[in-house]
VEXTOR-926263 format. One record per residue (C-alpha): residue number from 1; chain; x, z, y. Coordinates in pm, whole numbers, plus 50000, padded with zeros to 5 digits. Last residue first. Layout:
N
seq;mol;xx;zz;yy
NUM;A;X;Z;Y
...
end
This chain:
499
seq;mol;xx;zz;yy
499;A;51250;49091;49514
498;A;51577;49130;49697
497;A;51912;49025;49552
496;A;52209;49258;49510
495;A;52558;49201;49654
494;A;52816;49389;49448
493;A;52882;49091;49217
492;A;53067;48894;49489
491;A;53126;48538;49369
490;A;53449;48387;49503
489;A;53409;48114;49761
488;A;53192;47812;49830
487;A;53100;47720;50185
486;A;53286;47424;50322
485;A;53075;47214;50557
484;A;52893;46887;50489
483;A;52730;46717;50784
482;A;52355;46701;50737
481;A;52222;46353;50658
480;A;51940;46215;50869
479;A;51637;46093;50678
478;A;51429;46406;50726
477;A;51483;46405;51106
476;A;51622;46667;51343
475;A;51822;46830;51063
474;A;51876;47198;50979
473;A;52045;47254;50642
472;A;52105;47631;50663
471;A;52434;47807;50597
470;A;52417;47999;50927
469;A;52152;47807;51123
468;A;52141;48040;51426
467;A;51821;47862;51534
466;A;51681;47886;51183
465;A;51726;48262;51169
464;A;51564;48292;51514
463;A;51273;48085;51383
462;A;51216;48331;51100
461;A;51246;48632;51332
460;A;50999;48490;51585
459;A;50763;48415;51296
458;A;50778;48777;51181
457;A;50718;48915;51530
456;A;50419;48684;51577
455;A;50267;48784;51244
454;A;50273;48587;50916
453;A;49942;48554;50738
452;A;49772;48436;50416
451;A;49873;48690;50152
450;A;49528;48811;50042
449;A;49696;49145;49980
448;A;49673;49399;49699
447;A;49943;49349;49592
446;A;50278;49352;49773
445;A;50314;49265;50138
444;A;50541;48999;50294
443;A;50258;48744;50308
442;A;50051;48976;50524
441;A;49673;48989;50486
440;A;49604;49350;50389
439;A;49261;49484;50486
438;A;49311;49838;50608
437;A;49227;50184;50476
436;A;49342;50473;50691
435;A;49586;50737;50562
434;A;49786;50734;50885
433;A;50080;50565;50709
432;A;49850;50285;50594
431;A;49600;50292;50307
430;A;49513;49984;50101
429;A;49213;49752;50097
428;A;49173;49434;49890
427;A;48961;49614;49624
426;A;49028;49983;49694
425;A;49387;50100;49699
424;A;49570;50423;49773
423;A;49928;50398;49890
422;A;50201;50645;49793
421;A;50459;50422;49623
420;A;50395;50115;49842
419;A;50419;50320;50160
418;A;50240;50172;50459
417;A;50314;50021;50799
416;A;50089;49739;50924
415;A;50275;49460;51099
414;A;50290;49417;51478
413;A;50566;49670;51541
412;A;50821;49488;51326
411;A;51094;49719;51194
410;A;51031;49613;50834
409;A;50926;49930;50650
408;A;50786;50137;50934
407;A;50769;50478;50767
406;A;50577;50657;50493
405;A;50802;50911;50327
404;A;50834;51005;49959
403;A;50991;50685;49833
402;A;50911;50330;49942
401;A;50842;50156;50274
400;A;50620;49856;50348
399;A;50635;49530;50544
398;A;50883;49374;50302
397;A;51188;49232;50478
396;A;51188;48894;50659
395;A;51518;48709;50711
394;A;51454;48341;50644
393;A;51516;48367;50267
392;A;51297;48679;50259
391;A;51007;48479;50406
390;A;51076;48197;50160
389;A;51040;48451;49881
388;A;50689;48538;50004
387;A;50591;48177;50075
386;A;50684;48058;49726
385;A;50521;48362;49565
384;A;50200;48297;49761
383;A;50196;47932;49652
382;A;50212;48029;49287
381;A;50382;47762;49078
380;A;50374;47962;48753
379;A;50724;47852;48655
378;A;50901;48152;48804
377;A;51055;48159;49149
376;A;51416;48202;49267
375;A;51553;48205;49620
374;A;51843;48073;49823
373;A;52183;48204;49924
372;A;52389;48312;49622
371;A;52697;48514;49703
370;A;53056;48486;49827
369;A;52989;48234;50100
368;A;53293;48086;50270
367;A;53396;48250;50598
366;A;53253;48119;50923
365;A;52959;48350;50881
364;A;52991;48514;51222
363;A;52626;48608;51215
362;A;52500;48754;50891
361;A;52422;48561;50575
360;A;52046;48508;50534
359;A;51865;48747;50300
358;A;51852;48672;49929
357;A;51554;48600;49707
356;A;51376;48712;49394
355;A;51110;48589;49154
354;A;50816;48666;48929
353;A;50969;48990;48812
352;A;51077;49176;48496
351;A;51258;48900;48309
350;A;51299;48581;48510
349;A;51211;48239;48365
348;A;51333;47959;48590
347;A;51261;47752;48900
346;A;51563;47788;49128
345;A;51513;47704;49496
344;A;51820;47599;49698
343;A;51752;47489;50056
342;A;51995;47202;50083
341;A;52278;47062;50298
340;A;52451;47366;50445
339;A;52342;47552;50130
338;A;52584;47334;49927
337;A;52424;47313;49584
336;A;52347;47611;49364
335;A;52466;47626;49003
334;A;52755;47873;49033
333;A;52560;48113;49256
332;A;52249;48080;49037
331;A;52451;48182;48731
330;A;52645;48456;48911
329;A;52323;48627;49022
328;A;52178;48602;48672
327;A;52485;48735;48488
326;A;52524;49009;48750
325;A;52182;49154;48667
324;A;51910;49205;48928
323;A;51649;49014;48731
322;A;51725;48938;48369
321;A;51750;48565;48280
320;A;51527;48366;48049
319;A;51542;48108;47767
318;A;51922;48103;47761
317;A;52059;47780;47618
316;A;52050;47628;47965
315;A;51989;47268;48068
314;A;51960;47204;48442
313;A;51714;46964;48606
312;A;51776;46889;48975
311;A;51463;46797;49171
310;A;51421;46712;49541
309;A;51367;46341;49487
308;A;51348;46253;49115
307;A;51617;46002;49020
306;A;51814;46138;49314
305;A;51959;45888;49558
304;A;52341;45898;49578
303;A;52508;46129;49828
302;A;52725;46276;49549
301;A;52553;46609;49616
300;A;52219;46447;49544
299;A;51999;46244;49775
298;A;51630;46235;49874
297;A;51588;46610;49938
296;A;51220;46693;49894
295;A;51080;46796;50233
294;A;51025;47135;50388
293;A;50822;47232;50692
292;A;50833;47488;50973
291;A;50583;47540;51257
290;A;50577;47919;51195
289;A;50195;47950;51231
288;A;50096;48281;51392
287;A;49866;48559;51269
286;A;49786;48855;51496
285;A;49417;48840;51406
284;A;49514;48857;51038
283;A;49372;48567;50840
282;A;49016;48583;50714
281;A;48970;48515;50345
280;A;48905;48191;50156
279;A;49184;48040;50362
278;A;49211;47697;50517
277;A;49549;47528;50536
276;A;49676;47317;50825
275;A;49859;47595;51008
274;A;50202;47434;50980
273;A;50351;47697;50745
272;A;50038;47710;50529
271;A;50012;47331;50499
270;A;50385;47313;50427
269;A;50353;47548;50130
268;A;50052;47362;49988
267;A;50234;47027;50016
266;A;50549;47174;49862
265;A;50359;47309;49563
264;A;50182;46973;49513
263;A;50504;46772;49520
262;A;50668;47028;49295
261;A;50398;47006;49029
260;A;50394;46625;49052
259;A;50761;46616;48957
258;A;50693;46743;48606
257;A;50754;47095;48484
256;A;51018;47176;48219
255;A;50903;47503;48061
254;A;50537;47428;48136
253;A;50566;47076;47997
252;A;50608;46759;48205
251;A;50961;46685;48091
250;A;51008;46771;47726
249;A;51177;47099;47650
248;A;51557;47106;47633
247;A;51615;47467;47731
246;A;51501;47454;48093
245;A;51626;47554;48440
244;A;51460;47344;48712
243;A;51673;47348;49028
242;A;51428;47262;49306
241;A;51602;47102;49603
240;A;51482;47140;49961
239;A;51557;46947;50278
238;A;51457;47143;50592
237;A;51240;47028;50881
236;A;51204;47256;51184
235;A;50923;47173;51424
234;A;51014;47229;51787
233;A;50715;47302;52007
232;A;50707;47681;51950
231;A;50598;47799;52294
230;A;50544;48171;52280
229;A;50187;48297;52225
228;A;50095;48539;52502
227;A;50055;48899;52392
226;A;49765;49143;52356
225;A;49838;49507;52282
224;A;49511;49684;52202
223;A;49504;50043;52330
222;A;49288;50337;52221
221;A;49113;50577;52458
220;A;49018;50909;52301
219;A;48645;50937;52251
218;A;48394;50981;52533
217;A;48095;51216;52540
216;A;47756;51111;52680
215;A;47584;51157;52343
214;A;47835;50931;52171
213;A;48082;50709;52359
212;A;48340;50477;52199
211;A;48676;50356;52329
210;A;48880;50048;52415
209;A;49176;49983;52645
208;A;49360;49647;52679
207;A;49737;49652;52726
206;A;49852;49307;52836
205;A;49731;48954;52765
204;A;49390;48810;52839
203;A;49100;48637;52664
202;A;49069;48818;52330
201;A;48752;48715;52146
200;A;48551;48985;51961
199;A;48510;48882;51599
198;A;48266;49159;51496
197;A;48196;49456;51725
196;A;47864;49344;51868
195;A;47692;49420;52199
194;A;48017;49533;52357
193;A;48018;49750;52669
192;A;48277;49630;52921
191;A;48565;49846;53045
190;A;48833;49651;52857
189;A;48636;49711;52539
188;A;48358;49971;52537
187;A;48146;50083;52240
186;A;47822;50273;52293
185;A;47667;50512;52040
184;A;47331;50605;51885
183;A;47363;50823;51571
182;A;47484;50633;51263
181;A;47245;50614;50968
180;A;47258;50239;50892
179;A;47635;50225;50944
178;A;47690;50511;50700
177;A;47803;50826;50874
176;A;48163;50929;50813
175;A;48230;51259;50644
174;A;48344;51565;50839
173;A;48078;51776;50671
172;A;47866;51800;50989
171;A;47873;51421;51028
170;A;48153;51185;51137
169;A;48127;50879;51363
168;A;48374;50591;51328
167;A;48306;50311;51577
166;A;48478;49994;51455
165;A;48635;49690;51611
164;A;48698;49342;51474
163;A;48930;49109;51663
162;A;48929;48736;51734
161;A;49270;48611;51840
160;A;49370;48287;52011
159;A;49338;48312;52389
158;A;49572;48609;52403
157;A;49734;48692;52068
156;A;49659;49033;51916
155;A;49828;49361;51828
154;A;49691;49706;51740
153;A;49811;49714;51375
152;A;49513;49851;51181
151;A;49401;49523;51033
150;A;49093;49333;50914
149;A;48926;49668;50842
148;A;48820;49699;51205
147;A;49034;49836;51485
146;A;48951;50188;51598
145;A;48722;50400;51812
144;A;48672;50769;51733
143;A;48410;51031;51653
142;A;48387;51403;51579
141;A;48152;51670;51436
140;A;47834;51479;51514
139;A;47500;51645;51430
138;A;47214;51393;51406
137;A;47087;51383;51048
136;A;47240;51715;50936
135;A;47055;51908;51212
134;A;47270;52215;51267
133;A;47291;52582;51162
132;A;47619;52612;50971
131;A;47719;52737;50624
130;A;48096;52732;50573
129;A;48326;52723;50270
128;A;48691;52825;50318
127;A;48926;52778;50022
126;A;49175;53039;49906
125;A;49501;52932;49735
124;A;49477;52952;49359
123;A;49573;53248;49141
122;A;49779;53199;48825
121;A;49804;53477;48564
120;A;49549;53320;48329
119;A;49352;53079;48542
118;A;49224;53244;48856
117;A;49010;53110;49138
116;A;48970;53146;49514
115;A;48677;53136;49751
114;A;48644;53257;50108
113;A;48292;53233;50248
112;A;48171;53167;50601
111;A;47830;53244;50745
110;A;47521;53097;50904
109;A;47196;53190;50731
108;A;46986;53116;50418
107;A;47261;52928;50235
106;A;47349;53174;49959
105;A;47662;53070;49761
104;A;47698;52960;49398
103;A;48005;52945;49173
102;A;48026;52716;48870
101;A;48119;52937;48694
100;A;47975;53265;48814
99;A;48141;53490;49065
98;A;48387;53779;49077
97;A;48409;53946;49412
96;A;48698;53896;49655
95;A;48494;53706;49913
94;A;48379;53474;49635
93;A;48589;53480;49317
92;A;48598;53210;49047
91;A;48726;53242;48690
90;A;48846;52916;48536
89;A;48868;52819;48167
88;A;49117;52536;48124
87;A;49046;52171;48215
86;A;49148;51928;47941
85;A;49426;51671;47884
84;A;49612;51812;48187
83;A;49749;51598;48471
82;A;50028;51773;48663
81;A;50086;51671;49027
80;A;50440;51689;49166
79;A;50509;51980;49400
78;A;50856;52078;49280
77;A;50744;52359;49048
76;A;50451;52167;48901
75;A;50111;52102;49058
74;A;49753;52133;48932
73;A;49443;52021;49123
72;A;49126;52213;49038
71;A;48787;52062;49124
70;A;48526;52265;49312
69;A;48160;52158;49319
68;A;47970;52450;49464
67;A;47611;52532;49369
66;A;47395;52613;49670
65;A;47155;52901;49733
64;A;46801;52967;49845
63;A;46646;52854;50173
62;A;46860;52601;50360
61;A;47110;52634;50643
60;A;47358;52345;50647
59;A;47659;52317;50421
58;A;48032;52267;50490
57;A;48314;52249;50232
56;A;48176;51965;50020
55;A;48345;51809;49714
54;A;48581;52104;49728
53;A;48942;52068;49601
52;A;49063;52399;49460
51;A;49437;52454;49437
50;A;49687;52503;49159
49;A;50032;52650;49105
48;A;50337;52633;48876
47;A;50185;52419;48599
46;A;50436;52298;48340
45;A;50322;52564;48090
44;A;49976;52409;48115
43;A;50097;52108;47914
42;A;49862;52164;47621
41;A;49553;52357;47715
40;A;49538;52733;47777
39;A;49380;52943;47500
38;A;49045;53096;47595
37;A;49065;53455;47708
36;A;48883;53738;47528
35;A;48786;54006;47770
34;A;49025;54296;47762
33;A;48980;54611;47552
32;A;49180;54495;47246
31;A;49454;54365;47472
30;A;49532;54720;47582
29;A;49649;54824;47234
28;A;49769;55184;47221
27;A;49584;55290;47536
26;A;49272;55105;47423
25;A;49290;55274;47085
24;A;49318;55609;47261
23;A;49006;55528;47460
22;A;48823;55435;47138
21;A;48935;55761;46973
20;A;48835;55961;47279
19;A;48497;55797;47285
18;A;48449;55895;46921
17;A;48557;56256;46985
16;A;48318;56282;47276
15;A;48041;56140;47060
14;A;48122;56384;46775
13;A;48135;56679;47012
12;A;47799;56583;47158
11;A;47647;56553;46809
10;A;47782;56902;46716
9;A;47650;57043;47043
8;A;47307;56900;46965
7;A;47312;57040;46609
6;A;47421;57385;46731
5;A;47156;57379;46999
4;A;46887;57302;46738
3;A;47017;57560;46490
2;A;47005;57822;46763
1;A;46639;57725;46818
end
């Protein structure tokens, strides 16, 4: 018996000694007792923080549990997003307790969970996940009335506009119901319930209210601003000259286009400006025709008839010119004709862009010009490009802003405001400053846009530029000669063109 106890005590002492050795090893080398961590992917050293983006953050009661879909978003020290070639190993925690990957939550009763994750020494911000007791087919978390996808700018023209409206109704997850699954609702415009929300005619001017009702509850009241169309009876006619810059190529080739190309381009441009052109896409409901046209200048600077009306061919050894560079701005300044007699349009190869323009000289422009006043287009003969640069030429900025802030880019209230650097796009849709998708129609937008509309505020600006007529060849009749005025001065290289 003593032998038995001695043997057991000996075994116990050996186990204790072994545990002590292992414990001592852990003290000496802590990493030996930790779980093995996978190496972090390339570029992770740039990551300063990360957050979890849930596919769904609200679930309804259901027997069993639910797997969570949480995607990490990585950011650097100054907030810029970091894209990693592979996703590192992530450890999830639910209510402070370690969870599986992917994590799962019970959904048998109402409750709220707090979830965070760890990658190496980084800990994410916590995310709230809720389980609620509602009917997912009928529960409405919020709803609102808005303009349709045709535009988000709340402006229209009385007696002319047809407007789309939309009832946005959101489910228990905060996601919008599909049209076929929407709970019953009523939409009111100017106090009258609408039977359909597509192409609603606008019959009066003023501030017109609209809203949506769901389950007896009323959304916030939105306002449509409807204006009377000003009288634009006077049609402005401007003589135009296309300066074709080529390197000796035969007339009629792409590098030295034939006269028929310019005749066709001018016809398409005038049709848009006079409202005679049909569009494959709907125009903006605040769209207005400028009532402006251009004609090919019949005579040259020597007052003799041009061999090709409206065309001046210029030989240049340079095949193309860099945009924004002094050499290009000085070249078009030196080659342009008197802007009091012609609208100068250069057709040439431009590196980096399809074209550029210049804004009108300011009021009080009695001094000679010190910069180019006209616009430049490439040899692709795109009608949209012609109209876009023409808009700049007559004083229109881009509709959008750039940089880190989304602000009103052009100062016109009736154009959609968005940030071209921050926008999200889907087909012909882009997001505005409120993060809403809208259907872009404005000619002064960048892609994506169908580019078929000027707004009332834009047209008023263009016609105001023409009325002031600073260095503009305004004539009451195409055959009447504009009186020549002095204009040329010393080129100013500090003035930059717009694109």
